[in-house]
Biopython code that builds the backbone (N, CA, C, O; Angstrom):
import numpy as np
from Bio.PDB.StructureBuilder import StructureBuilder

atoms = [
    (1, "UNK", "N", (-28.447, -137.717, -127.318)),
    (1, "UNK", "CA", (-29.468, -136.683, -127.620)),
    (1, "UNK", "C", (-30.455, -136.542, -126.416)),
    (1, "UNK", "O", (-31.181, -137.482, -126.093)),
    (2, "UNK", "N", (-30.465, -135.429, -125.806)),
    (2, "UNK", "CA", (-31.416, -135.198, -124.672)),
    (2, "UNK", "C", (-32.708, -134.788, -125.237)),
    (2, "UNK", "O", (-32.759, -133.838, -126.018)),
    (3, "UNK", "N", (-33.766, -135.453, -124.888)),
    (3, "UNK", "CA", (-35.094, -135.162, -125.390)),
    (3, "UNK", "C", (-35.918, -134.506, -124.263)),
    (3, "UNK", "O", (-35.884, -134.953, -123.117)),
    (4, "UNK", "N", (-36.653, -133.443, -124.611)),
    (4, "UNK", "CA", (-37.494, -132.752, -123.646)),
    (4, "UNK", "C", (-38.912, -132.705, -124.192)),
    (4, "UNK", "O", (-39.140, -132.700, -125.401)),
    (5, "UNK", "N", (-39.845, -132.671, -123.269)),
    (5, "UNK", "CA", (-41.216, -132.365, -123.594)),
    (5, "UNK", "C", (-41.478, -130.972, -123.109)),
    (5, "UNK", "O", (-41.445, -130.708, -121.907)),
    (6, "UNK", "N", (-41.743, -130.055, -124.051)),
    (6, "UNK", "CA", (-41.888, -128.643, -123.749)),
    (6, "UNK", "C", (-42.953, -127.942, -124.569)),
    (6, "UNK", "O", (-43.584, -128.550, -125.433)),
    (7, "UNK", "N", (-43.141, -126.716, -124.306)),
    (7, "UNK", "CA", (-44.152, -125.881, -124.998)),
    (7, "UNK", "C", (-43.557, -125.159, -126.185)),
    (7, "UNK", "O", (-42.460, -124.609, -126.079)),
    (8, "UNK", "N", (-44.247, -125.143, -127.313)),
    (8, "UNK", "CA", (-43.870, -124.350, -128.463)),
    (8, "UNK", "C", (-44.957, -123.330, -128.687)),
    (8, "UNK", "O", (-46.125, -123.693, -128.826)),
    (9, "UNK", "N", (-44.597, -122.049, -128.725)),
    (9, "UNK", "CA", (-45.590, -120.965, -128.777)),
    (9, "UNK", "C", (-46.108, -120.783, -130.223)),
    (9, "UNK", "O", (-45.324, -120.756, -131.172)),
    (10, "UNK", "N", (-47.394, -120.663, -130.364)),
    (10, "UNK", "CA", (-48.055, -120.298, -131.578)),
    (10, "UNK", "C", (-48.985, -119.141, -131.270)),
    (10, "UNK", "O", (-49.063, -118.706, -130.121)),
    (11, "UNK", "N", (-49.683, -118.638, -132.258)),
    (11, "UNK", "CA", (-50.659, -117.578, -132.042)),
    (11, "UNK", "C", (-50.021, -116.186, -132.333)),
    (11, "UNK", "O", (-48.832, -116.095, -132.636)),
    (12, "UNK", "N", (-50.806, -115.152, -132.236)),
    (12, "UNK", "CA", (-50.385, -113.834, -132.581)),
    (12, "UNK", "C", (-49.978, -113.099, -131.266)),
    (12, "UNK", "O", (-50.004, -113.662, -130.172)),
    (13, "UNK", "N", (-49.606, -111.828, -131.444)),
    (13, "UNK", "CA", (-49.235, -111.003, -130.256)),
    (13, "UNK", "C", (-50.398, -110.882, -129.317)),
    (13, "UNK", "O", (-51.535, -110.634, -129.720)),
    (14, "UNK", "N", (-50.088, -111.066, -128.043)),
    (14, "UNK", "CA", (-51.025, -111.034, -126.973)),
    (14, "UNK", "C", (-52.134, -112.064, -127.033)),
    (14, "UNK", "O", (-53.135, -111.930, -126.329)),
    (15, "UNK", "N", (-51.982, -113.076, -127.847)),
    (15, "UNK", "CA", (-52.937, -114.157, -127.952)),
    (15, "UNK", "C", (-52.184, -115.483, -128.088)),
    (15, "UNK", "O", (-52.229, -116.121, -129.140)),
    (16, "UNK", "N", (-51.494, -115.892, -127.022)),
    (16, "UNK", "CA", (-50.690, -117.118, -127.145)),
    (16, "UNK", "C", (-51.504, -118.389, -127.171)),
    (16, "UNK", "O", (-52.568, -118.510, -126.564)),
    (17, "UNK", "N", (-50.959, -119.308, -127.889)),
    (17, "UNK", "CA", (-51.488, -120.668, -128.000)),
    (17, "UNK", "C", (-50.311, -121.571, -128.095)),
    (17, "UNK", "O", (-49.402, -121.303, -128.880)),
    (18, "UNK", "N", (-50.277, -122.669, -127.309)),
    (18, "UNK", "CA", (-49.093, -123.458, -127.194)),
    (18, "UNK", "C", (-49.343, -124.906, -127.704)),
    (18, "UNK", "O", (-50.428, -125.459, -127.526)),
    (19, "UNK", "N", (-48.338, -125.481, -128.321)),
    (19, "UNK", "CA", (-48.330, -126.912, -128.603)),
    (19, "UNK", "C", (-47.418, -127.591, -127.584)),
    (19, "UNK", "O", (-46.379, -127.049, -127.206)),
    (20, "UNK", "N", (-47.807, -128.755, -127.156)),
    (20, "UNK", "CA", (-46.902, -129.564, -126.334)),
    (20, "UNK", "C", (-46.142, -130.496, -127.263)),
    (20, "UNK", "O", (-46.728, -131.361, -127.914)),
    (21, "UNK", "N", (-44.839, -130.309, -127.313)),
    (21, "UNK", "CA", (-44.040, -131.041, -128.266)),
    (21, "UNK", "C", (-42.882, -131.821, -127.570)),
    (21, "UNK", "O", (-42.471, -131.521, -126.449)),
    (22, "UNK", "N", (-42.401, -132.816, -128.299)),
    (22, "UNK", "CA", (-41.238, -133.575, -127.891)),
    (22, "UNK", "C", (-40.109, -133.081, -128.813)),
    (22, "UNK", "O", (-40.210, -133.202, -130.034)),
    (23, "UNK", "N", (-39.056, -132.536, -128.238)),
    (23, "UNK", "CA", (-37.985, -131.942, -129.065)),
    (23, "UNK", "C", (-36.655, -132.201, -128.486)),
    (23, "UNK", "O", (-36.522, -132.450, -127.288)),
    (24, "UNK", "N", (-35.628, -132.146, -129.345)),
    (24, "UNK", "CA", (-34.239, -132.162, -128.855)),
    (24, "UNK", "C", (-33.998, -130.928, -128.054)),
    (24, "UNK", "O", (-34.420, -129.845, -128.460)),
    (25, "UNK", "N", (-33.320, -131.043, -126.900)),
    (25, "UNK", "CA", (-33.154, -129.917, -126.044)),
    (25, "UNK", "C", (-32.305, -128.802, -126.628)),
    (25, "UNK", "O", (-32.354, -127.671, -126.145)),
    (26, "UNK", "N", (-31.517, -129.107, -127.673)),
    (26, "UNK", "CA", (-30.643, -128.086, -128.342)),
    (26, "UNK", "C", (-31.400, -127.312, -129.397)),
    (26, "UNK", "O", (-30.866, -126.313, -129.878)),
    (27, "UNK", "N", (-32.614, -127.697, -129.800)),
    (27, "UNK", "CA", (-33.349, -126.979, -130.840)),
    (27, "UNK", "C", (-34.009, -125.783, -130.223)),
    (27, "UNK", "O", (-34.272, -125.778, -129.020)),
    (28, "UNK", "N", (-34.292, -124.748, -131.022)),
    (28, "UNK", "CA", (-34.949, -123.536, -130.460)),
    (28, "UNK", "C", (-36.373, -123.785, -130.036)),
    (28, "UNK", "O", (-36.976, -124.792, -130.408)),
    (29, "UNK", "N", (-36.919, -122.858, -129.246)),
    (29, "UNK", "CA", (-38.262, -123.067, -128.683)),
    (29, "UNK", "C", (-39.307, -123.362, -129.721)),
    (29, "UNK", "O", (-40.103, -124.282, -129.535)),
    (30, "UNK", "N", (-39.340, -122.621, -130.810)),
    (30, "UNK", "CA", (-40.377, -122.830, -131.815)),
    (30, "UNK", "C", (-39.801, -123.534, -133.057)),
    (30, "UNK", "O", (-40.414, -123.503, -134.125)),
    (31, "UNK", "N", (-38.657, -124.151, -132.922)),
    (31, "UNK", "CA", (-38.014, -124.810, -134.027)),
    (31, "UNK", "C", (-38.500, -126.212, -134.256)),
    (31, "UNK", "O", (-39.654, -126.564, -134.010)),
    (32, "UNK", "N", (-37.520, -127.031, -134.763)),
    (32, "UNK", "CA", (-37.848, -128.413, -135.137)),
    (32, "UNK", "C", (-38.221, -129.215, -133.895)),
    (32, "UNK", "O", (-37.641, -129.046, -132.823)),
    (33, "UNK", "N", (-39.218, -130.102, -134.072)),
    (33, "UNK", "CA", (-39.623, -130.991, -133.010)),
    (33, "UNK", "C", (-39.794, -132.435, -133.563)),
    (33, "UNK", "O", (-39.947, -132.657, -134.764)),
    (34, "UNK", "N", (-39.760, -133.355, -132.650)),
    (34, "UNK", "CA", (-39.872, -134.785, -133.027)),
    (34, "UNK", "C", (-41.305, -135.208, -133.131)),
    (34, "UNK", "O", (-41.664, -135.882, -134.096)),
    (35, "UNK", "N", (-42.163, -134.843, -132.168)),
    (35, "UNK", "CA", (-43.571, -135.264, -132.152)),
    (35, "UNK", "C", (-44.380, -134.256, -131.420)),
    (35, "UNK", "O", (-43.878, -133.641, -130.479)),
    (36, "UNK", "N", (-45.599, -134.054, -131.797)),
    (36, "UNK", "CA", (-46.539, -133.163, -131.124)),
    (36, "UNK", "C", (-47.531, -134.045, -130.389)),
    (36, "UNK", "O", (-48.171, -134.916, -130.978)),
    (37, "UNK", "N", (-47.648, -133.798, -129.061)),
    (37, "UNK", "CA", (-48.489, -134.693, -128.249)),
    (37, "UNK", "C", (-49.648, -133.982, -127.629)),
    (37, "UNK", "O", (-50.433, -134.615, -126.922)),
    (38, "UNK", "N", (-49.809, -132.644, -127.861)),
    (38, "UNK", "CA", (-50.964, -131.980, -127.344)),
    (38, "UNK", "C", (-50.975, -130.482, -127.579)),
    (38, "UNK", "O", (-50.098, -129.930, -128.243)),
    (39, "UNK", "N", (-52.009, -129.824, -127.008)),
    (39, "UNK", "CA", (-52.131, -128.366, -127.118)),
    (39, "UNK", "C", (-52.501, -127.833, -125.756)),
    (39, "UNK", "O", (-52.991, -128.557, -124.889)),
    (40, "UNK", "N", (-52.244, -126.505, -125.584)),
    (40, "UNK", "CA", (-52.612, -125.787, -124.359)),
    (40, "UNK", "C", (-52.978, -124.405, -124.773)),
    (40, "UNK", "O", (-52.219, -123.695, -125.433)),
    (41, "UNK", "N", (-54.230, -124.019, -124.346)),
    (41, "UNK", "CA", (-54.709, -122.660, -124.637)),
    (41, "UNK", "C", (-55.019, -121.972, -123.305)),
    (41, "UNK", "O", (-56.038, -122.275, -122.684)),
    (42, "UNK", "N", (-54.128, -121.017, -122.838)),
    (42, "UNK", "CA", (-54.325, -120.403, -121.537)),
    (42, "UNK", "C", (-55.368, -119.307, -121.526)),
    (42, "UNK", "O", (-55.749, -118.813, -120.465)),
    (43, "UNK", "N", (-55.844, -118.916, -122.739)),
    (43, "UNK", "CA", (-56.761, -117.781, -122.814)),
    (43, "UNK", "C", (-58.232, -118.134, -122.568)),
    (43, "UNK", "O", (-59.033, -117.229, -122.336)),
    (44, "UNK", "N", (-58.598, -119.351, -122.607)),
    (44, "UNK", "CA", (-59.976, -119.762, -122.346)),
    (44, "UNK", "C", (-60.175, -119.898, -120.808)),
    (44, "UNK", "O", (-59.207, -120.011, -120.055)),
    (45, "UNK", "N", (-61.405, -119.884, -120.388)),
    (45, "UNK", "CA", (-61.707, -120.054, -118.963)),
    (45, "UNK", "C", (-62.625, -121.252, -118.773)),
    (45, "UNK", "O", (-63.776, -121.144, -119.196)),
    (46, "UNK", "N", (-62.268, -122.314, -118.221)),
    (46, "UNK", "CA", (-60.891, -122.650, -117.730)),
    (46, "UNK", "C", (-59.955, -122.967, -118.879)),
    (46, "UNK", "O", (-60.408, -123.161, -120.007)),
    (47, "UNK", "N", (-58.693, -123.021, -118.623)),
    (47, "UNK", "CA", (-57.655, -123.286, -119.695)),
    (47, "UNK", "C", (-57.988, -124.558, -120.393)),
    (47, "UNK", "O", (-58.425, -125.523, -119.767)),
    (48, "UNK", "N", (-57.782, -124.577, -121.719)),
    (48, "UNK", "CA", (-58.050, -125.762, -122.501)),
    (48, "UNK", "C", (-56.737, -126.540, -122.657)),
    (48, "UNK", "O", (-55.771, -126.047, -123.239)),
    (49, "UNK", "N", (-56.727, -127.797, -122.110)),
    (49, "UNK", "CA", (-55.558, -128.641, -122.226)),
    (49, "UNK", "C", (-55.972, -129.971, -122.878)),
    (49, "UNK", "O", (-56.844, -130.689, -122.389)),
    (50, "UNK", "N", (-55.318, -130.257, -123.983)),
    (50, "UNK", "CA", (-55.571, -131.508, -124.690)),
    (50, "UNK", "C", (-54.234, -132.225, -124.851)),
    (50, "UNK", "O", (-53.298, -131.698, -125.453)),
    (51, "UNK", "N", (-54.161, -133.445, -124.298)),
    (51, "UNK", "CA", (-52.908, -134.206, -124.366)),
    (51, "UNK", "C", (-53.277, -135.618, -124.800)),
    (51, "UNK", "O", (-54.235, -136.213, -124.305)),
    (52, "UNK", "N", (-52.472, -136.149, -125.760)),
    (52, "UNK", "CA", (-52.553, -137.560, -126.167)),
    (52, "UNK", "C", (-51.803, -138.353, -125.093)),
    (52, "UNK", "O", (-50.580, -138.482, -125.148)),
    (53, "UNK", "N", (-52.543, -138.880, -124.120)),
    (53, "UNK", "CA", (-51.984, -139.520, -122.936)),
    (53, "UNK", "C", (-51.108, -140.701, -123.322)),
    (53, "UNK", "O", (-50.067, -140.925, -122.704)),
    (54, "UNK", "N", (-51.516, -141.461, -124.336)),
    (54, "UNK", "CA", (-50.716, -142.623, -124.768)),
    (54, "UNK", "C", (-49.357, -142.187, -125.272)),
    (54, "UNK", "O", (-48.349, -142.781, -124.888)),
    (55, "UNK", "N", (-49.289, -141.166, -126.121)),
    (55, "UNK", "CA", (-48.062, -140.668, -126.624)),
    (55, "UNK", "C", (-47.166, -140.078, -125.526)),
    (55, "UNK", "O", (-45.947, -140.246, -125.546)),
    (56, "UNK", "N", (-47.792, -139.390, -124.577)),
    (56, "UNK", "CA", (-47.039, -138.796, -123.471)),
    (56, "UNK", "C", (-46.402, -139.885, -122.655)),
    (56, "UNK", "O", (-45.209, -139.807, -122.361)),
    (57, "UNK", "N", (-47.149, -140.895, -122.278)),
    (57, "UNK", "CA", (-46.604, -142.005, -121.495)),
    (57, "UNK", "C", (-45.482, -142.693, -122.262)),
    (57, "UNK", "O", (-44.451, -143.053, -121.694)),
    (58, "UNK", "N", (-45.700, -142.868, -123.556)),
    (58, "UNK", "CA", (-44.677, -143.525, -124.384)),
    (58, "UNK", "C", (-43.355, -142.747, -124.322)),
    (58, "UNK", "O", (-42.302, -143.354, -124.124)),
    (59, "UNK", "N", (-43.387, -141.426, -124.487)),
    (59, "UNK", "CA", (-42.192, -140.645, -124.508)),
    (59, "UNK", "C", (-41.574, -140.548, -123.123)),
    (59, "UNK", "O", (-40.350, -140.513, -122.993)),
    (60, "UNK", "N", (-42.389, -140.506, -122.108)),
    (60, "UNK", "CA", (-41.843, -140.506, -120.710)),
    (60, "UNK", "C", (-41.206, -141.828, -120.411)),
    (60, "UNK", "O", (-40.236, -141.878, -119.655)),
    (61, "UNK", "N", (-41.698, -142.885, -120.962)),
    (61, "UNK", "CA", (-41.089, -144.222, -120.813)),
    (61, "UNK", "C", (-39.726, -144.336, -121.531)),
    (61, "UNK", "O", (-38.853, -145.103, -121.125)),
    (62, "UNK", "N", (-39.581, -143.556, -122.598)),
    (62, "UNK", "CA", (-38.368, -143.561, -123.380)),
    (62, "UNK", "C", (-37.322, -142.641, -122.720)),
    (62, "UNK", "O", (-36.181, -142.597, -123.180)),
    (63, "UNK", "N", (-37.680, -141.915, -121.667)),
    (63, "UNK", "CA", (-36.744, -141.071, -120.997)),
    (63, "UNK", "C", (-36.823, -139.561, -121.273)),
    (63, "UNK", "O", (-35.945, -138.809, -120.849)),
    (64, "UNK", "N", (-37.840, -139.129, -121.961)),
    (64, "UNK", "CA", (-38.028, -137.686, -122.217)),
    (64, "UNK", "C", (-38.307, -136.963, -120.927)),
    (64, "UNK", "O", (-39.112, -137.425, -120.118)),
    (65, "UNK", "N", (-37.647, -135.820, -120.714)),
    (65, "UNK", "CA", (-37.844, -135.029, -119.491)),
    (65, "UNK", "C", (-38.773, -133.871, -119.764)),
    (65, "UNK", "O", (-38.494, -133.053, -120.640)),
    (66, "UNK", "N", (-39.921, -133.776, -119.005)),
    (66, "UNK", "CA", (-40.802, -132.620, -119.224)),
    (66, "UNK", "C", (-40.285, -131.434, -118.459)),
    (66, "UNK", "O", (-39.652, -131.569, -117.411)),
    (67, "UNK", "N", (-40.575, -130.226, -119.020)),
    (67, "UNK", "CA", (-40.231, -128.987, -118.335)),
    (67, "UNK", "C", (-41.232, -128.826, -117.154)),
    (67, "UNK", "O", (-42.204, -129.572, -117.033)),
    (68, "UNK", "N", (-40.953, -127.833, -116.305)),
    (68, "UNK", "CA", (-41.782, -127.638, -115.084)),
    (68, "UNK", "C", (-43.253, -127.356, -115.500)),
    (68, "UNK", "O", (-44.174, -127.964, -114.953)),
    (69, "UNK", "N", (-43.465, -126.455, -116.447)),
    (69, "UNK", "CA", (-44.810, -126.118, -116.833)),
    (69, "UNK", "C", (-45.513, -127.316, -117.515)),
    (69, "UNK", "O", (-46.702, -127.544, -117.292)),
    (70, "UNK", "N", (-44.793, -128.056, -118.321)),
    (70, "UNK", "CA", (-45.454, -129.238, -119.005)),
    (70, "UNK", "C", (-45.688, -130.293, -117.922)),
    (70, "UNK", "O", (-46.681, -131.014, -118.011)),
    (71, "UNK", "N", (-44.875, -130.419, -116.955)),
    (71, "UNK", "CA", (-45.116, -131.421, -115.896)),
    (71, "UNK", "C", (-46.477, -131.147, -115.184)),
    (71, "UNK", "O", (-47.238, -132.067, -114.884)),
    (72, "UNK", "N", (-46.746, -129.834, -114.930)),
    (72, "UNK", "CA", (-48.022, -129.484, -114.343)),
    (72, "UNK", "C", (-49.166, -129.794, -115.235)),
    (72, "UNK", "O", (-50.188, -130.308, -114.781)),
    (73, "UNK", "N", (-49.023, -129.486, -116.533)),
    (73, "UNK", "CA", (-50.084, -129.810, -117.497)),
    (73, "UNK", "C", (-50.338, -131.270, -117.621)),
    (73, "UNK", "O", (-51.492, -131.674, -117.761)),
    (74, "UNK", "N", (-49.283, -132.118, -117.577)),
    (74, "UNK", "CA", (-49.407, -133.548, -117.685)),
    (74, "UNK", "C", (-50.128, -134.082, -116.421)),
    (74, "UNK", "O", (-50.955, -134.988, -116.524)),
    (75, "UNK", "N", (-49.825, -133.542, -115.272)),
    (75, "UNK", "CA", (-50.495, -133.974, -114.068)),
    (75, "UNK", "C", (-51.996, -133.673, -114.132)),
    (75, "UNK", "O", (-52.825, -134.493, -113.739)),
    (76, "UNK", "N", (-52.331, -132.462, -114.642)),
    (76, "UNK", "CA", (-53.685, -132.069, -114.725)),
    (76, "UNK", "C", (-54.488, -133.050, -115.716)),
    (76, "UNK", "O", (-55.633, -133.430, -115.469)),
    (77, "UNK", "N", (-53.813, -133.395, -116.788)),
    (77, "UNK", "CA", (-54.468, -134.216, -117.830)),
    (77, "UNK", "C", (-54.464, -135.698, -117.413)),
    (77, "UNK", "O", (-55.187, -136.505, -117.998)),
    (78, "UNK", "N", (-53.665, -136.052, -116.422)),
    (78, "UNK", "CA", (-53.629, -137.464, -116.013)),
    (78, "UNK", "C", (-52.588, -138.360, -116.667)),
    (78, "UNK", "O", (-52.639, -139.584, -116.542)),
    (79, "UNK", "N", (-51.659, -137.750, -117.353)),
    (79, "UNK", "CA", (-50.643, -138.492, -118.043)),
    (79, "UNK", "C", (-49.500, -138.837, -117.063)),
    (79, "UNK", "O", (-48.736, -139.768, -117.321)),
    (80, "UNK", "N", (-49.378, -138.113, -115.969)),
    (80, "UNK", "CA", (-48.332, -138.380, -114.952)),
    (80, "UNK", "C", (-48.968, -138.976, -113.725)),
    (80, "UNK", "O", (-48.275, -139.275, -112.753)),
]
sb = StructureBuilder()
sb.init_structure("model")
sb.init_model(0)
sb.init_chain("A")
sb.init_seg("    ")
for serial, (resi, resn, name, xyz) in enumerate(atoms, 1):
    if name == "N":
        sb.init_residue(resn, " ", resi, " ")
    sb.init_atom(name, np.array(xyz, "f"), 0.0, 1.0, " ", f" {name:<3s}", serial, name[0])
structure = sb.get_structure()
């Protein structure tokens, strides 16, 4: 099972809000996930990024692969 750390979209039309989740790579974008490790709100100035650094490091240690956007968010938050 390939595990990815990726964004799951929440919020209404034209008002996106994202959860940073650990999910099986075969599951749909907003579908089933294994663990939720943070949130990202791009609509605030500056963008609001909240990441549970301990959980992120734990999943990265287990071999979870972050997507490109999540990798940038983890670098900003200090988890990478």
